Structures are given as C-alpha cells and as structure tokens.
N, C-alpha and C positions, 0 to 999 in steps of 0.2 A: 228376508231370515238369510243368516250365513249358513254355508254348507256346512260348517263344523259343527253347528247348533244342532244339524240332523242325527250326528252320532254322539254327541256328549252331552249331558245336562250343563256342561259349563258354558253356556253360550254368553253369558255375560262378562266371562273372564277372557275366554279364547278367541281371540280375533284372527279372522282366516289371514289378515296381512302378516300380524305377528309371527304365526306359524311358519307361513310361507318363506318369510324375509329370514328366518332364524334358521331357516335349511337351506338357504344360499338361493332360493327361488324369488318368483314374482306372481303378480295376478294370472301371468300366461301361465303359472303351472311351475314345477319341480320335478327334479330326475331322481332315481331311486339312489344312484350314487351320490347324490347331495345329502340325502337322507343318511344313509349309512356314513357316511364321511362324519357328519354333523354329530351322529349318536356316538362314534368311537372317539369323537375329538372331545367329548366330554367324560369320558372314562367308563363309557359302559362297554361290556365286553359283547359284542353282537352274536358271536358264536354259539354261546353258551349261556346269557341272561334269559330265563324262562319267561320274564314279564313281556318280552318284545319277540317272543317267539311266531305268535301268529301272525303279528304285522309285518315280521322280515318275511315270513313264508308268503305272505298276499303280495310283498313288493317286489322279491324275486322271481315271481310267475311273470312279472312285467319287464318289458326292455329297459335295460339299467340307463340307457343312455336317452332313452325318448323322453320327453317334458310330459308329466302326467297332468292332466287336466285336475282343476281343484278338485272336481266330483271324485274322480278316480282315487286321488291322494288321499282325501279324508275318508273315504269309503275303506281303504288300505289301513289306516292307521285307527279305525274306529274300536279295535280292541283294547288300545291302552292310550287315546289320545291324552289323558291327563298328564301320563309321563312324558309323553313326545312334546306337548307344550311347554312343561317345565325345560327340556332339554332345548328346545328351540329359544324360549325366552332367557336362556340362562339363570334359573331359577333354582338349579341344583345347590345344594349344599357347598360345593367347592365349585363358586362361580366360574373361574378361568381355569379348567385342570390342565391344560396344557403348561400354561406358566407354573402352576404348582408343583407338576411333574419333575420340570427343567430345575425348580428349587429343591427337589427331594433327590435329584441326580446327584446336582453339586454336594448336598449334605453326604449321600453315600461315598462320593468319590472322595472328601475332605476326612472320612472316618477312616475307610477303607486302609491306608497304611499304617495302622494301629495293629500290634502284633503281640502286644505283652498278653500277659495271662498263660494258663495252659489248659488243655482238658481236664475234665473229670477223671481222676485216675482211680476211684475205688470202685468203678463199674466198668468190667472189661470192654464192652462195647461202646462205651462213651470214650474210654481211654483211646481205642484205636481207630475212632471216627476222625475222617479228614480235618486238619486245623483252621485250613486256610478259606473254608466256606463261608460265604457271607452274601446275606438275602435282605431285602427289605419289601415289604408289602404294605399297602395301605388300602381299606376299603372303607367309604365315607356310609353316611346312614341312609346315602340315596342309591347305593350300590355302586357308586364310581370306584373303578378299581386301578392301582397303581402296582407296578412288581419289578423288580430290578435284581439281578445276580441269579443265584441258585434256588430261585424260590419254589420250586416245584420237587426239590430233594427233601426226601423223607427223613424225619428222625423221630425220637422218642419225647414225647411231651413233657415227661418228667413232672416237675410241681406245678406247672400250668395247670393240670389236672384238678388241684386243690380248690379253687373258687367255684368250679362248676360243680363239684361234689357237694360244697356248702350250700352253693344256690338249689341243687336240686334237693338237698337236706331240709332248707329252710321252707321250701315249696310244698314237700310232701308232709312234712312233720308240724310246721310252724316254729316261730321263733323260740315261745318259752319252753319248747320241748328239747330243742338244739341247744340253747344256752344252757341248760339243766345240766348239761352233760361236757359243754366245751367254752370256753372264755372267750371274749373277743378285745383282750388287752394285748399290746406290742411286749415282746417277751425282751427285746434289748439282748438275747441270747443266739448263738448258732441254730440254725434250722432242725438240726438232730440232737440238740440237748436234751438230757432226761430230766429235766427238773419242770416240777408243774406247778401252778398255784398253791397258795395255802389251804384252799377248799376242795384239792385234789384234782382240780380239773386242768387240763392243758390250757397254755395261756390262749391260744388264738387257732383257728381252723389253717393257716399257710403255714405253721409249723409241721414236723413230723408226726408228732404227740397227738395234735389237733387233728390232722387229717387221718390219722390211724382212727380216732374216735370217731369221726364224721363217716368214715366207710363202714364202723361196726352198727352207727345208727341207722344208715342205710340198708344194711345187710338186715336188720331185724324189722325193717318196715316192709319187705319181701318175703313172709313168711311161707308163703308158696314155693318157694325156692329152696329154702332152707330144708322144710319138713318134706321135697320131693324124695322119695325113696329112703328116707333117714330110718334107721342108721345104716344103712346096706353100701353108701357111697361114701369114698375117701373123701376127707375133709377138704381137700382144695378144690374137688370138683365144683362144690357151692361159690365159691369166688369165681370161677371162670363162667358158670351160668350168670352170675350179676353181671357180669363184666359183658357178656354178650348180649343179654336180654335186656340190661338197662344204659349201660354206660356208652357201649358203641352206637346204639341207636340215635343217642341223646347227641352225641358230639356229631354225628352224621346230618341231624337235622341242623344244629346248631351252624355249621359249615357250609348249609345250601345243598346238602345231599351231593357231594362230589363235584360242584361246579367247576372249582379251580383245584381238586384233588382228594382223593377219598383220604378217611380216616382207618386206620386199621390197627393190627397187633403184632409187637414185634416177640415171639417166643424168646430168641437168644438173649434178648435184654431182660426179658422175665426173671429167665434162669440166672443170669448174671445177678440181677439184684436179689432174688432170692438167696443164691450163694454168698453174698456180701450183706446180707441183713441181720447181723448180730445186733447192732445199735436197735434196729426198729423193732426187732424180737425184745430186746431188753426193755424198752420203751412200753412194748404192750402188756408186758408182765407186770410191768410198776405200776401201770394204770388199771390192770386187773386186781392185783394186790391192794391197792388204796381205795379205790372207788368201784370198782366192780365195771364188767362191762352190760351192755344192753341185753335184754333176755334172748336166751337161745342162740349167741354168737360166741364162737369160739375165739381165743386169740389166733389161730392158726387162718380162719376164714376171714378175719380181719385183716391179718399181716397182708395175706395173698390177693385180697380183693384192693387193698392199697396198691400193692406191687403192681399188679395188673392194671391198673388206673392209670400208673407212671410208665407203664410199657406200650399205652396206646401211642400210634403214629400218626404223624399229620406231616404237612409243610408250611413253610412261611406265609404261602398266599392263604391257605387254608384257615389258618391262625388269626390271619388279619380279619377273616368273615367272621370268624368268633368273637373276638373283640368287637367288630363294629355291631355284632348284634345286641351286647351288655352295652354299648354307646347307644343303641337305638331302644332301650328299656326292655330289653328281652326279646324284641321282635325282629326276626332275620331282614334286613333291609332288603334281599334279593327274592326269598320265597314270600315275604311277608307274612310268614307264619308268627303267632305270637308263642314263644317257647317258655318263658320265664314272666311272672308278672313283673310288672313296676317297682312295685314295694321290694320284691326279693332283690332285684337288681340293685335298687338305691342300697339295701343293706350290704350286699356282698361287695359294693365298690368302696363302701365306706370303710370296711376291713381292709379292703386291698390298699388303701391310701396309707394307712400306717403299718401294716403287715406285709405286704406284697414283695417285698424285696428282702427279705430274710433279717438279718441284724444290722443292714445298712439301709431299710426302709425309710427313718427320720431322715437321713442326708438325701437320699434320692427324691422324696417327694419336696424336700425343699427346693432343690433345683428344677424339679418339673412341674410338680403342683397337678399332677394326674393319677388318678388310679392307676396300678400297674401289676404285673407279676411275671416273674421269671422262672428259670428251671434249669438245673446244672448241666443239661444238653446243650445250653447255649440260647434257648429260645428267650425272648423277651416281648410281651405284649403290653400295648399301652391301651387305655381307654378314655378316649376325648368324649364328654356325653354331649349326645345331640349333634356330634361331627363326624367322627368314624372311629377306626380301630387300627394301630400300628403293629406289626409283626416284625421282629428283626432276630435274625438267627447267624450266629457265630460262635463256635463252638469253646474259644478259650474264654474262660473263665477267671474272675478275681478271688481274693481269699474269703469274699463272702458267699461265693456260687454265682454269681451275677456275669453274664457276658461282658466282657469289656467293651467290646464295640458296639453292642447293643446297649450299654448304659451312656456312651459315649454319643452316641447318634441321638439318643433321647434327649441329653441334655443340650445337645448342638440344635435340635429339632425347636426347642423351646427358647432358646435365645436367637432364633429365627422368626418364629411364629409365635401369634399372642393366643397360645393355648394353655398357658398356665390356668389353673382354676380362679386366679385373683387378678388376672389381666384385666379384667373388667374395671378394677379400681385405678386404671394408670390414664383412663379420659383420653385425652388427644395426645399424651407424651407417653410412647412405648417404647422410644429408642428406635424409632424408625421399622419396627419388626412389623411383620406383615400379617393383615387377618383375611385369608382366603375366603371366610364367608361372605364378605362384602365385595363389592367392584371396588377394586384399589384405584383404577384409573378414572371412575367417575368422581371417586372421593377427592382425589387428588387433582383432577381438572376444576371442581367446584371452589376447591381451596385456592388454586391459583387464579382463577376468575376473580374470588373476592380479593385477593390481594391487590391486583392489578386496580380493579376498581377502586380501593381504599386509596391505592396511590394517587392516582388521578383527583380523588377528591380530597387529598392533602393528609390522609390521616396519619397520625404520628408513628404507630407501631409501624406500617406500611413503609413509612420515609425511612424509619430505623433499619428495616430489612434491607430495603434498598441500599442504603450505605455499607451496611455488613457485608452484605453479598459482594459487590464492587471491590471493597478493600480485601476481603479473604481470594479472590479471582486473582486481583494484581500480586498480593503479598507470597501467594503462592506461584505465581508465575515468574517471581525473581528469586526463585531457589538457587538458580546460577548466577545471580548478581545482574541480569540483564534481560529485559523482554526482547524476543527475536519477533521477526514478523508471523511466524507461524502461531507463537504463544498468543500476539496480540490479537490476531485474527480470531482464534480459538477463545480467547477470554470474551472479546466484544461479541462473538457469538453465542457463547454461553449466557452471557449477561440479559442480550436482548431477547433470546428463544424464552427466558423465565419472565421477565417483565414486560416484553412484547411492546419495548419502547426503544428509540434508536439511542445509542449511548454517544453524547456530543464528545469529541474528541478532547475538549477543555477538562472534562470529568477527569478523563483517564490521566492526563498531565498535570491535573491538581493533586492526584493521589500519589503520583510519580516524584513531584516536589516537594510532598511532605516526607517521602520516603527517601530522599536524596543523600542526605548522609546517613541514612541504616545501612549497615552491613546487612546481608541476607538474613543471618542468624536472630540479629536483633529485630529485623521486620515479623520474622516469624514468631518469637516469642510476644512482642506486642500483639500480633494477631492471636494467639493462643489466650491471652489475657483479654482481649475485646470478645472473643466468642465464647468463653467461659462466664463473662460478666453477662451476655446476654442470653445464654442457652435456656434459661429458665422461663425466657418469655416466649420462645419459638415453640410452635407443633410441630408434630411430627413431617408433614409436607414440608414446612421451612427448611427443616432440618435437613430433610432429603434432596432438597433442592441446592442448597449450600454444597451437601456433601457430591452430589452430582457435577454440579460446574466445578468445583475443585477438582474431580477426577478429570474430565475434559480437559482443564487446562494443562494438569502433570501430563497427562498422555498426548498433548498435540503433536508431537514427534514420531508418535506411532511406538512408543516404548516407555517403559518405566523402570527407574533404578531403585535399588534396597533403600536408599535415602530419601528418595520420593515417597516409596511406600510406607517408612517411618512416620515423614510427617503428616500424610493423611492419616494414620493410626492415632496418632496424638490430636489431629483436628477433631476425629472420632470422640476420644475421650472429652475434650471439652463442648463439643456438643452433646454428650453425653449419649451417644449411639452406640450399640454394640458392634464390636470389630467385625463380626460375623457378616454384616449388612455390607460392609467395604469389601472384604473379601469376596464374597457371591458379587457384587458389582465387578470388581478387577477381573474375577474368573470369567465372566460373561463377556467382558470386554476382550479379555486374551481369547477366547474362542470365537469371535467375530474377527479378531486382527488375523488369526490364523486361517479363518475361512478365507477372508480377502487375498492373503497370501497365496493360499491354495488354489484359488479361483483364477490369479494373474498366472500363476506358475502352469497351470492348465491352457489356459488362453495362449500362453507361449508357447506350450508344446503342441499345442493344435497348429498354432502358425507355422512352426518349425515344420510339422509334419506336412502340412499344405506345401512349403517350400520344398521339402524333399521330391515330394510327389511332382511339382511341376518340374523339377530339375531332372526327374527319371524319366515324365514325359517328352521334354526337350532331347533327353538323349535317345531316346528310343524314334523318337521323331527322324533325327539327322541318321542314325543307321538304316533305317527304311529309305530313305532319300539317296543314300550311298548305293542302296540295291538297287 
C-alpha cells in the first residue's frame, strides 16, 4: 500500500511518484521549499489561501531545506491531499499558470497606452478619482490567482452591484415573482433611460429602473427590517440596515471574506450619488405611478438602498474572486461555500450576456462571447464559466459608460485565447489562439510527431506541408534580395527542428533556382497566394509552426525592421491567424533579446570591474614595494 493511501481515499488515483515528482522531489523525499515553490507557481496564494492553511503550518514547522521522508511529507499534506495532487500533476483548470500569466502581462502592457475616454463626471467622487489607474486580476475556478497594476486600490462598485442584487432576488423569492416586477429584455437604451416596457415593467435588472425595482423587491423580502421601530425611524435608515445586514455580508462571502481585500462602504460616494440622483428619483416615481411598488416599500427606501449598493467599495482583486464565484456556479473557489444555486447563476449570467454592458451590450458580446458587467467607476468583470473570472479597472469610460481600457482588454483577451462561448465550434482551427485549459505543449508535440511520421510514410498532406514550410522560409529569407549565411543557417535550423530531418542542399538550391528571376516583392506575392490557397487545410499547430519558422528567419540578424513586421502580418492574414499571436511572439522575442543584451553588458561590466580591481591591486603592490 502506498503511503499516500494512508491519508487519502484517492489511493487508486494518487501515485506517490506523481506527487513527489510534481513537487520537484523523488522517492528519496522532497523539501518544504519545493512544495511552496510548486504551489505558488500554479497560482495559489500561499499566504492567504485557507485550503492550505493547515498543510503549510505543518510544513513550516519543519526544516525548509531538509528533504522530508515520504511518510513525513504525506502526513504533512494529509489535510488537503486532493488539491496538492492536482497541483503536482498540473490538473488545475489553468495548466501552465506561469505561461498564462506571461500572456496576461503582455495583454495588459499592450492596452495600457490607451488613454481615450474620461472619468464619469456626474458623480463628484468619480470625477475626481485618478484617471491613470489600471489594474487587471484573474481568479480561476480552482482559486489560481493573477493580479497586475494597482489591483488592491479601492473604488465604488457602481452598477456591478446589479447582477448580485438580481441573483439574490431570484434566490430569495423565485423567478416568477421577480419577473412579475422586472423584465429580462435588452433595452437598447442608455442605462438611466426613463422608458419602461409596454406592461410598465423595467426592461431588465441591469438598467437603473430594473435595479431600483430589484432593490424594492429585496427590501420587501425583509419585513423585519422595514417594521423595526416603524414609524419612529427616518426613512433612509431602513436602506442602511438593509445594506449592512444583507448586502455587505453577501459581498464579503462572495469575495472569500477579505482574502485579497475587504468590501466596504463609501459614505462620500453615497452622498454624492444622492445629491445627483434626480434621474433615479424621477424613474422611481414613474414606476410607482404606473405599476406601483412592492408592499411596504417607499420610493425613498428603494432609492437609498440602490444608491448604497452602488456605493459599496471593493478592489480589482476582490472583484475577480466575485466573478470567479459566478463562473464556478455560485460556489466560492477559495472557501468552497455555495452562495447561489447553479440555477440562479445560470439565469443571472444569461441576462448579463445581453444586458451587462448598457446600450453597448450586443456589440460587446459579439466580440467577447462571455457574460460581463461594467460600472461607471471604471470596473469591468468577465465571467468565463468553468474557467474563472476577470476584473479590469480603469476609470476612463466611453459614451456608453464602459471602461475604455476594460473593454479593449476584454476584446484582446478573446482574440488571444479560446474563451468565447462559441469557440468550441472552431474544431482544430482557432487562428492559433491558445486554450490554457489544456496542455498546449502536449498537443503541439503530438501534432508534430504525427506530421513527421506521415512525412516518412509518404502522406500527401505532410509532403505538401513540408514543401510549403520550406518555400515560406526561403521567400521570407529573400526579403533583402539575397540569402546571407546567418539567414541560411537559421532557415535550415528552423526547417530541420520542425521536420526532424536533414535539409539536403539540393532542395534549397532548387527553390532558389525557381526564384532566380523573381524580385523580392514578386516572390512574396507568390508566397501569399500559395499560403492563402493552402490555409484551409492546415490545423493550428501547422500554422503556428510556419509562423514560428518565418519569425526565426526574419530575426536571424537579431533585429526586425518595420517592413519585415509588415510582411509577417500579411503572412498571418494569409494563414488566417490573428495578428495578436504574431505581436505576442515578437514581444517575447524582443524581451529575450533584451535580456541577452543585458546579460552580455553585465558580463562585460564585471570583467571591467575585475580588470580595475587587478590594476588597483598591482598599483598598491608597487607602492608597498617602494616603501
């Protein structure tokens, strides 16, 4: 019997060797440092994740550098061997979290220069907020966490309170009662429009009229608060108690009880909201006059409760956890608490899909394909069912009230990863976008192995790909009109690393002879035509191999010109690959190139320092000898 089976019911699944190897150990044991490094590498926050609290306490009581025996190790991790097994065997929802984080860093950096839009100006506290703040956070349904920028800076949640209020109303009183008072149709109108549906209901719970009605429904559902000291209490006090007793605890539970930041309340924002609430007051009175309000709820309580909800404060990291809770079917991915039922979350996300981005919801869903919600403070959250939640904060908003950077980041995210709801229709052709839920390296190596085997077996598709790859490498290498030795070396290396076969000199000379009378531009034009004709028959791995080889050839001299970038972009277009894939590849290449230059400069500086030290030592010896 394995030692792991002593502490876990997963004895058939949990192999000692798998876990030890996954933590950088062996049958001889593993160090505490190995375990901590592996946990953090997969995106788990060791310092605050309650799932690993007891495990880490047990491990921290031991010498970090000493190798623990198998028995010591498995006893230490017994409190949550299931999670640690998934970490060790890379079975978390995001398989390679470090690579995923690198891609997110790139996307954030690519969006940061965007400075269009302006702060919401009708609420003083939002108008005066710093405009340049930019933060991105992600929490997977396994609790893997990424954050960048000012992700712990607090802001008011504004309209992102609406889906949570709607979900709570569905859970407390059921779908039929909620829909009796509020519709679920896209309005196509600004979020603060006063128009109602023909039956006098608000269009949906994500516009202000619908959110006000949801607030009234929730207020009516807690009569013990409304009746408390009635009528001796000021009307606004009921809204305060509703917020303090219902919404604040709910939001704190959704966000894992302050693990990455607390949820609070900003009185200044609330007072600013109330001082500028003329439109909301008008909407409340129109709804009362046309359909009425739920029993025992005044317009003042409805308005104040809604405005207090908008004035709750959070941060980007916390909002990512909230979004991930929705992505996880209402179950908090870190605490494991089931907060909303799966049915309630399903209905809430359906409404967010077509109503979450105000009167720009259709266009936004067209590009992103995921449920999302924005707020005029500059917050945007995206819900990726069964994957996780993103939160992006940047105060500058567009004419619809949506964060400019938040919207742009979301669209670029979808052009980089296969997160769109209908990407499953793409089969093997996604334009070389990535799916971090699967091991891309494994899929790529499998496809390459099959391609090489098919080439040896004389497969027609493999032979066509082989010719296409070599033709593209040669034609790209001829950008400057000739192939110099460095380009030929890189060209040969690129081809041979893909096809795992020697490139006969005669094949290269044969292609060059065919192109002897072609000027560089004509050779490129014929390449684009050739690629366009074959693109439909290539899978993502084959397209990526061609693009990677072309990038290697163009960067053989350790630099890339604007013309070469333009040629690679046209090649992407012919391959039907999104340009963001190329941009990411070139960005990583440039970073590696800079690191190489920095290493060389550092080495030269050290050599110079050593020489200076030697010169100083020699001069000191001479002085001593003279004495």
